C-alpha positions in Angstrom: 91.5 69.1 89.9 91.8 72.1 92.0 89.9 75.0 90.7 91.8 77.6 88.6 92.4 80.4 91.4 93.6 83.9 92.1 95.1 84.8 95.3 95.4 88.7 96.8 98.5 89.4 98.7 99.6 87.5 101.7 97.5 84.5 101.1 98.3 81.2 100.1 98.8 79.8 96.7 98.2 76.3 96.3 100.4 74.1 94.2 98.6 71.7 91.5 99.4 70.8 88.0 97.7 72.2 85.3 94.6 71.1 83.4 94.7 71.5 79.5 91.4 72.8 78.5 90.5 72.7 74.4 92.0 76.5 73.1 89.2 78.2 71.8 89.0 81.1 68.7 89.2 84.2 71.2 90.4 87.8 70.0 93.5 89.6 71.9 90.3 92.4 71.8 88.3 89.8 73.7 90.3 88.9 76.6 91.1 92.3 77.1 88.0 93.8 77.4 86.6 90.5 79.8 89.9 92.1 81.9 88.4 95.6 81.7 84.8 94.1 82.8 85.9 92.1 85.9 87.7 95.2 86.9 84.6 97.8 86.1 82.1 95.3 87.3 84.5 95.3 91.1 85.2 91.3 90.2 88.7 91.6 90.2 90.5 93.1 93.1 93.4 95.0 93.6 96.5 93.4 93.9 95.4 89.4 92.5 98.2 88.0 91.4 98.3 86.9 87.4 99.0 83.4 86.7 100.0 83.1 83.2 99.3 79.4 83.1 96.0 79.9 84.8 95.1 82.6 82.5 95.3 80.6 79.9 93.2 77.4 81.2 90.5 80.3 82.0 90.5 81.2 78.7 91.3 78.5 76.5 94.0 79.8 75.1 98.0 79.8 75.0 100.2 81.2 77.5 101.9 83.4 74.6 98.6 84.8 73.6 98.4 85.8 77.4 101.2 87.8 77.8 100.3 90.4 75.4 97.1 91.2 76.9 98.7 91.6 80.1 101.4 94.3 78.9 98.5 95.9 77.2 96.9 96.4 80.6 100.2 97.5 82.4 100.0 100.8 79.3 96.9 101.2 80.6 98.0 101.1 84.6 95.5 98.5 85.4 98.2 95.7 85.9 101.6 95.9 87.3 104.1 93.6 85.7 107.7 92.7 88.1 110.7 90.9 86.4 110.9 87.6 88.0 107.4 88.0 90.5 105.2 88.1 87.3 101.8 90.2 87.3 99.4 91.3 89.3 96.0 93.6 89.2 97.3 96.8 89.8 97.2 98.8 93.4 96.7 102.4 93.3 98.8 104.3 96.2 96.9 107.7 97.3 98.9 109.6 95.3 97.9 107.7 92.2 93.7 107.7 94.0 94.4 111.3 94.1 96.2 111.5 90.7 92.8 109.6 88.9 90.3 112.1 90.0 92.7 114.8 89.4 92.8 113.8 85.8 89.0 112.8 85.5 87.9 116.4 86.7 89.9 118.1 83.7 88.8 115.9 81.4 85.5 115.5 81.9 85.1 118.8 82.6 86.7 119.2 78.7 84.1 116.6 77.6 81.2 118.1 79.3 81.6 121.5 77.3 81.7 119.4 73.9 78.8 117.7 74.8 77.0 120.7 76.0 77.9 122.6 72.5 76.1 119.8 70.5 73.2 118.9 73.2 71.1 116.3 70.8 68.0 115.4 72.2 69.0 111.8 71.1 71.9 111.3 73.5 70.0 113.2 76.2 67.3 110.4 75.6 70.4 107.7 76.1 71.8 108.9 79.2 68.0 109.0 81.2 67.6 105.6 79.8 70.8 104.5 81.3 70.3 106.4 84.5 66.7 104.7 84.8 68.2 101.3 84.3 71.3 102.0 86.8 68.5 102.6 89.1 66.6 99.8 88.8 69.6 97.8 89.0 70.2 99.2 92.0 66.4 98.6 93.5 66.7 94.9 92.4 69.9 94.5 94.2 72.0 93.7 91.1 75.3 95.7 92.0 77.2 94.7 88.6 75.0 95.9 86.6 74.3 99.1 88.8 78.1 99.6 88.8 78.2 99.0 85.0 75.5 101.6 84.4 77.3 104.1 86.6 80.1 104.3 84.3 78.7 103.7 81.6 77.2 107.2 82.3 80.1 109.0 82.8 81.7 107.1 79.1 78.5 107.7 76.8 79.2 112.1 77.6 82.3 111.2 76.1 81.3 109.3 73.3 78.9 111.4 72.3 81.4 114.1 71.8 83.0 112.1 69.2 86.4 113.3 70.3 87.8 109.8 70.8 91.4 110.9 71.9 89.9 112.3 75.4 87.2 109.2 75.2 89.8 107.0 74.7 91.6 108.2 78.4 88.4 108.5 80.3 87.9 104.6 79.3 91.6 104.2 81.1 90.7 106.6 84.2 87.0 104.6 85.0 88.7 101.8 84.7 91.5 102.8 87.4 88.4 104.6 89.6 86.8 101.4 89.9 90.6 100.0 91.5 90.9 102.9 94.0 87.2 102.3 95.0 87.8 98.7 95.4 91.0 99.1 97.3 90.2 102.4 99.4 86.4 103.2 99.2 85.2 102.1 102.7 82.8 98.9 102.8 79.1 101.1 102.7 80.3 103.2 99.7 81.8 100.2 97.5 78.0 98.6 96.6 77.4 102.5 95.0 80.2 102.0 93.0 81.0 105.8 94.1 77.7 107.0 92.0 74.5 107.9 92.7 71.6 108.0 90.4 70.4 111.7 92.2 74.2 113.1 91.3 73.7 111.9 87.7 69.9 113.0 87.3 71.1 116.6 88.6 73.3 116.6 86.3 71.5 115.6 83.4 68.8 118.3 84.4 71.8 121.3 83.9 72.3 119.6 80.4 69.0 119.3 79.8 68.2 122.9 80.3 71.7 124.3 78.6 73.1 125.6 82.2 76.7 125.0 81.2 78.2 126.8 84.4 76.0 124.7 86.7 76.8 121.5 84.7 80.3 122.2 85.6 79.8 122.8 88.8 77.6 119.6 89.4 80.4 117.3 87.7 83.2 118.4 89.7 81.1 118.2 93.1 80.2 115.0 92.2 84.0 114.0 91.2 84.9 115.2 94.7 82.3 113.6 97.0 83.8 110.1 95.2 87.2 111.3 95.9 85.9 112.5 99.4 84.5 109.3 100.5 88.3 107.2 100.2 89.6 105.8 103.3 93.4 105.3 102.7 93.4 102.2 104.9 94.2 98.2 104.9 91.5 96.4 103.7 91.0 92.8 103.5 91.3 90.6 99.4 89.2 87.8 98.7 90.6 84.8 96.4 89.1 85.1 92.8 88.5 82.0 90.9 89.6 83.1 87.4 88.4 80.0 85.8 84.8 81.4 86.8 85.2 84.5 86.5 86.0 84.5 82.8 84.0 81.8 81.4 82.3 82.7 78.4 79.2 84.8 78.8 
């Protein structure tokens, strides 16, 4: 029996009979979260075709359980739904990529201001631990953990402000940033996931000192640097084995 596999545009899609797996207790939120996790970890590439039968097998659920999750992801612009053609992981074009970073500059500047108004010692300690963990992951070559921790640094600032609406918007933008980096980041840039520990440490130092203007500048420069690294050209896409990708951990 062939592995359940999703293929990017232009790749051959083999035909095979679906294997029926036992249904298991998994919530729609868990399915959604595992999709987002795969995007944040750079394990699910832009343009990947998402076939309902294959996803149902991968998660051990019925096809009807997959559809609302895909619709939710489409609402956050992480998946593209096309009538009579099904679903694919979204592939942001150049204009969309620019919009993502413009939105992040606006939102993260406000979130940073809110954070610095509170600047709780515990939250600063949490951010320090996040950077330390990211640096350790990079040193041991754990790319996926480094990618996740890099995004967590930004999301931790948002969560600490208590502004649920902006934090929720930023969470979706961070996921879209992962798609942008996978689609348009140069090869040497992708493993770093757009963020370097040095930029986060400099930002944290300014936050710790209460240097509001400097911190805002560093945040904007940090996002500018990531956006400036994008190369808008064709990239190859590799097959993704959904059954392995979404295997319960």
